[in-house]
C-alpha positions in Angstrom: 0.1 -17.3 -8.6 -1.6 -18.0 -5.4 -2.8 -21.5 -6.4 0.7 -22.4 -7.9 2.6 -21.3 -4.6 0.2 -23.5 -2.8 1.0 -26.4 -5.0 4.9 -25.7 -4.6 4.8 -25.1 -0.9 8.2 -24.1 0.6 9.9 -24.7 -2.7 8.7 -21.4 -4.4 8.3 -17.8 -3.7 6.0 -15.0 -5.4 5.9 -11.4 -6.1 2.7 -9.8 -6.1 1.1 -6.7 -7.6 -1.2 -4.9 -5.3 -2.7 -1.5 -4.4 -3.0 0.3 -1.0 -6.6 -1.2 -0.6 -5.4 -4.8 -0.1 -6.8 -5.9 3.2 -4.1 -7.1 5.8 -5.7 -10.5 6.0 -5.2 -10.9 2.4 -1.2 -9.9 3.0 -1.0 -12.3 5.8 -2.4 -15.1 3.5 0.0 -14.0 0.8 2.9 -14.3 3.0 1.7 -17.9 4.1 1.7 -19.0 0.8 5.3 -17.7 -0.1 4.9 -14.2 -1.3 7.7 -12.1 -0.3 7.5 -8.8 -2.3 5.5 -6.6 -4.7 6.3 -5.3 -8.1 5.7 -1.9 -9.5 6.1 -1.4 -13.3 6.7 2.3 -13.7 7.5 1.9 -17.4 3.8 1.1 -18.3 0.7 3.0 -17.6 -1.4 1.3 -15.0 -3.4 1.8 -11.7 -0.1 1.4 -9.5 2.9 3.3 -10.2 5.7 5.3 -8.4 3.3 7.7 -6.9 2.2 4.6 -4.8 5.7 3.5 -3.9 5.9 5.2 -0.5 2.6 4.0 0.6 3.0 0.5 -0.6 6.5 0.2 1.0 5.3 1.0 4.3 2.5 -1.6 3.9 4.8 -4.3 2.9 7.4 -3.5 5.4 5.6 -5.2 8.3 6.1 -8.4 6.6 9.6 -8.1 5.7 8.8 -7.8 1.9 10.7 -5.9 -0.8 9.4 -3.9 -3.5 10.6 -4.7 -7.0 10.7 -1.9 -9.4 10.7 -1.7 -13.2 11.5 1.7 -14.1 13.9 3.8 -16.4 17.2 5.2 -15.4 15.9 8.6 -15.4 13.0 7.7 -13.1 15.7 5.9 -10.9 17.6 9.2 -10.5 14.4 11.1 -9.7 13.3 9.0 -7.0 16.7 8.1 -5.4 16.1 10.3 -2.4 12.9 8.5 -1.6 14.4 5.1 -2.1 16.9 5.8 0.6 14.1 6.7 3.1 12.0 3.7 2.4 11.6 0.9 5.3 11.9 -2.1 3.1 14.4 -3.4 0.6 14.3 -2.6 -3.1 14.9 -4.8 -6.2 15.6 -3.3 -9.4 14.6 -5.3 -12.6 16.7 -5.7 -15.6 19.7 -4.0 -14.3 17.5 -0.8 -13.9 17.6 -0.9 -17.7 20.9 0.9 -17.8 22.3 -1.2 -20.4 19.7 0.2 -22.9 20.3 3.7 -21.8 24.1 4.4 -21.7 25.3 1.9 -19.2 27.7 3.4 -16.7 27.8 6.6 -18.4 24.3 7.4 -17.2 24.0 9.3 -13.9 21.7 6.5 -12.6 24.5 4.1 -12.5 26.2 5.9 -9.6 22.8 6.1 -7.8 22.3 2.3 -8.3 25.7 1.4 -6.9 25.3 3.6 -4.0 21.9 2.0 -3.2 23.7 -1.5 -3.5 26.6 -0.9 -1.5 24.5 0.9 1.4 22.5 -2.5 1.3 19.1 -0.7 0.3 18.7 -2.4 -2.9 19.3 -5.5 -5.0 19.6 -5.6 -8.8 18.6 -8.3 -11.2 21.0 -9.5 -13.8 18.1 -10.1 -16.3 16.3 -8.9 -19.4 19.6 -8.3 -21.4 17.5 -8.1 -24.7 15.2 -5.4 -23.4 15.7 -2.0 -25.2 17.6 -3.7 -27.9 16.7 -5.3 -31.2 16.9 -9.0 -30.7 19.5 -10.3 -33.1 21.3 -13.2 -31.2 22.8 -14.2 -28.0 25.8 -11.6 -27.7 24.2 -9.2 -25.2 27.7 -7.3 -25.1 26.3 -4.1 -23.5 24.4 -6.2 -20.8 27.5 -8.3 -20.0 29.7 -5.2 -19.7 27.2 -3.5 -17.4 26.6 -6.9 -15.4 30.4 -7.1 -14.7 30.7 -3.6 -13.5 27.7 -4.3 -11.0 29.2 -7.7 -10.0 32.6 -5.9 -9.1 30.9 -3.3 -7.0 28.5 -5.5 -5.0 28.3 -9.2 -5.9 26.3 -9.5 -2.6 23.6 -7.6 -3.9 22.9 -9.2 -7.3 20.2 -11.7 -8.4 20.0 -13.9 -11.4 17.2 -13.9 -13.9 16.0 -14.5 -17.3 12.7 -12.6 -17.7 11.1 -15.9 -18.9 8.5 -16.1 -20.5 9.4 -12.9 -22.1 6.1 -11.4 -22.4 7.1 -8.3 -24.3 8.8 -10.1 -27.1 6.8 -12.0 -29.6 9.5 -13.5 -31.8 12.0 -14.8 -31.8 12.2 -15.4 -28.1 15.6 -14.6 -26.3 17.9 -17.5 -25.8 17.9 -17.9 -22.0 20.7 -20.5 -22.1 22.9 -18.0 -24.1 22.4 -15.6 -21.3 23.2 -17.9 -18.6 26.4 -18.9 -20.6 27.6 -15.3 -20.3 27.4 -15.4 -16.4 31.0 -16.7 -16.4 32.1 -13.7 -18.2 30.2 -11.4 -16.0 31.3 -13.0 -12.8 34.3 -15.1 -13.3 34.8 -15.8 -9.7 33.2 -19.0 -8.5 32.4 -17.7 -5.0 30.5 -14.8 -6.3 28.6 -16.9 -8.9 27.4 -19.0 -5.9 26.3 -15.7 -4.3 24.3 -14.6 -7.1 22.6 -18.0 -8.1 22.0 -19.4 -4.6 23.1 -17.5 -1.3 21.6 -14.1 -2.5 18.2 -15.3 -3.6 18.0 -17.6 -0.5 18.4 -14.5 1.5 16.4 -12.2 -0.4 13.3 -14.4 -0.9 13.5 -16.0 2.7 14.3 -19.7 1.6 15.2 -21.8 4.5 17.4 -24.9 4.0 15.3 -27.8 2.9 
């Protein structure tokens, strides 16, 4: 990733995976190359998990980075009080997986809306196929959930595809079909501009080029 960021220059940003032992000089170098956040995948076993969230949040806050979280709705509810105390912004992957766990009927939905509306968190409209047998481009549950999130806080949403879909062998999800559904999720041109351009420019510290 660092090599790719070096080649792309100001036109790209990166999200890294680190642990608490990373030297500060390495973080400085990452920032200079374009890293603007770190990711914790709490859905899979690994060396870094939610137990490291508070420590890492304080480390990256110095650089204005965010922490991107892949976690279940149940985990979201569990860590909600901690999320509100953290010194950095949070980004929840794949609509916090709510579309595969009851959508707005899960208690995590209210937690997510609160974190968005209090400007503590951002949410990625991505991974609509996750947790669902892939059988085509409908993604109806994800479209419904995405529309509810967009009505609540369009200024806190980011667009994504999860390409190259490392958890899916075959057939691969149709990213163009998911993009086509954005007009249904966000019928308003102004809000679509926010989600596709303005929000990521702010979140990932893109300056006008």
